C-alpha positions in Angstrom: 18.9 13.4 -55.1 15.5 13.3 -53.5 12.5 15.7 -53.2 13.9 17.2 -50.0 17.0 18.4 -51.9 14.8 20.1 -54.5 12.6 21.7 -51.8 15.7 23.1 -50.1 17.1 24.3 -53.4 13.8 26.1 -54.2 13.7 27.7 -50.8 17.2 29.1 -51.2 16.5 30.2 -54.7 13.4 32.1 -53.6 15.2 33.9 -50.8 18.7 34.0 -52.1 19.6 33.8 -48.5 20.6 30.6 -46.7 19.7 31.9 -43.2 16.2 33.0 -44.3 15.6 29.8 -46.1 16.8 27.7 -43.2 14.4 29.6 -40.9 11.5 28.9 -43.3 12.4 25.2 -43.5 12.9 24.9 -39.7 16.4 23.5 -40.1 19.8 24.9 -39.2 21.8 27.1 -41.5 24.6 24.6 -41.5 22.4 21.7 -42.4 20.9 23.7 -45.3 24.4 24.8 -46.6 25.6 21.2 -46.4 22.5 20.0 -48.3 23.0 22.6 -51.1 26.7 21.7 -51.4 25.8 18.0 -51.7 23.2 18.8 -54.3 25.8 20.7 -56.3 28.1 17.7 -56.1 25.4 15.5 -57.4 24.8 18.0 -60.3 28.5 18.3 -61.0 28.3 22.1 -61.0 27.6 25.1 -58.8 24.0 26.2 -58.5 24.7 29.5 -56.9 27.3 32.2 -57.3 28.4 33.0 -53.7 29.4 36.5 -52.8 30.2 37.7 -49.3 26.9 39.4 -48.9 24.6 37.6 -51.4 23.7 34.6 -53.5 22.8 34.5 -57.1 21.7 31.6 -59.3 24.1 30.3 -61.9 22.7 29.8 -65.4 22.5 26.1 -64.6 20.8 26.9 -61.3 18.2 29.0 -63.1 17.4 26.2 -65.5 17.3 23.6 -62.7 14.9 25.9 -60.8 12.5 26.0 -63.8 12.5 22.2 -63.8 12.4 21.7 -60.1 9.4 23.9 -59.3 6.8 21.9 -61.3 8.3 18.7 -60.1 8.1 19.7 -56.4 4.6 21.1 -56.9 3.5 17.8 -58.6 5.0 15.8 -55.7 3.3 18.0 -53.1 -0.1 17.4 -54.9 0.6 13.7 -54.9 1.4 13.7 -51.2 -1.8 15.6 -50.5 -3.8 13.1 -52.6 -2.3 10.2 -50.7 -2.9 11.9 -47.3 -6.6 12.5 -48.3 -7.1 9.0 -49.5 -5.7 7.5 -46.3 -8.0 9.8 -44.2 -11.0 8.7 -46.3 -10.2 5.0 -46.2 -12.5 3.0 -44.1 -11.5 0.0 -42.1 -13.5 -3.0 -43.5 -14.5 -5.9 -41.3 -16.0 -8.9 -43.1 -18.5 -10.9 -41.1 -19.9 -14.3 -42.1 -23.4 -14.8 -40.5 -25.2 -18.1 -40.3 -28.6 -18.2 -41.9 -31.2 -16.8 -39.5 -28.6 -15.4 -37.1 -29.1 -11.8 -38.4 -32.8 -12.0 -37.5 -31.8 -12.5 -33.8 -29.8 -9.3 -33.7 -31.3 -5.9 -33.1 -31.1 -3.4 -35.9 -30.3 -0.8 -33.3 -27.0 -2.6 -32.7 -25.9 -1.8 -36.2 -27.2 1.8 -36.2 -25.3 2.5 -33.0 -22.2 0.9 -34.2 -22.2 2.9 -37.5 -22.8 6.2 -35.5 -20.0 5.4 -33.0 -17.5 4.0 -35.5 -18.0 5.8 -38.8 -14.5 4.8 -39.9 -15.4 1.1 -39.8 -17.4 -0.5 -42.5 -19.1 -3.8 -41.7 -19.6 -6.2 -44.6 -22.0 -9.0 -44.0 -22.4 -12.2 -45.8 -25.2 -14.5 -44.8 -24.3 -18.1 -45.5 -25.0 -21.7 -44.4 -23.8 -22.4 -40.8 -21.3 -25.0 -42.0 -19.6 -22.4 -44.2 -19.0 -19.9 -41.4 -16.3 -21.8 -39.7 -14.6 -22.6 -43.1 -14.5 -18.9 -44.0 -13.0 -17.9 -40.6 -10.3 -20.6 -40.9 -9.5 -19.5 -44.5 -9.4 -15.9 -43.3 -12.0 -14.9 -45.9 -13.8 -13.1 -43.0 -12.7 -11.6 -39.7 -15.8 -12.5 -37.7 -18.3 -15.4 -37.8 -21.6 -15.4 -36.1 -23.9 -18.3 -35.5 -27.0 -18.8 -33.3 -30.7 -18.4 -33.4 -31.2 -16.2 -30.4 -29.2 -13.3 -28.9 -28.1 -15.3 -25.9 -26.9 -18.2 -28.1 -24.9 -16.1 -30.6 
């Protein structure tokens, strides 16, 4: 059983109509019916009383619905939280800069970069020139900059 099964069960329970629920879920009636039947097999009992013209929840189905609704709501909130976090997450690029190299770069370069790429955060570490290569090789940083003038960086 997974969250999709519970979402389908709740949709059918709310409409008491497989066709309407299938339309709301954007799936075929047959796929929804099959999913509900498989859920009933997993539960070991019927969730609905089926009549020619209508559906009705069984006592077990009513109890399951009471438990399923907060579970699905909680899962939906969790999914929204994860989606929001992934949208807010910045890409971080670590840069090792040899001593004095930063002075050779124009501050406008960084201002423009931040404006054009707000989803990327640059993290600078100014270190001795001899350590820049080591940090790149050990993958402690993604970029290393050395040089004392713009044309030599």
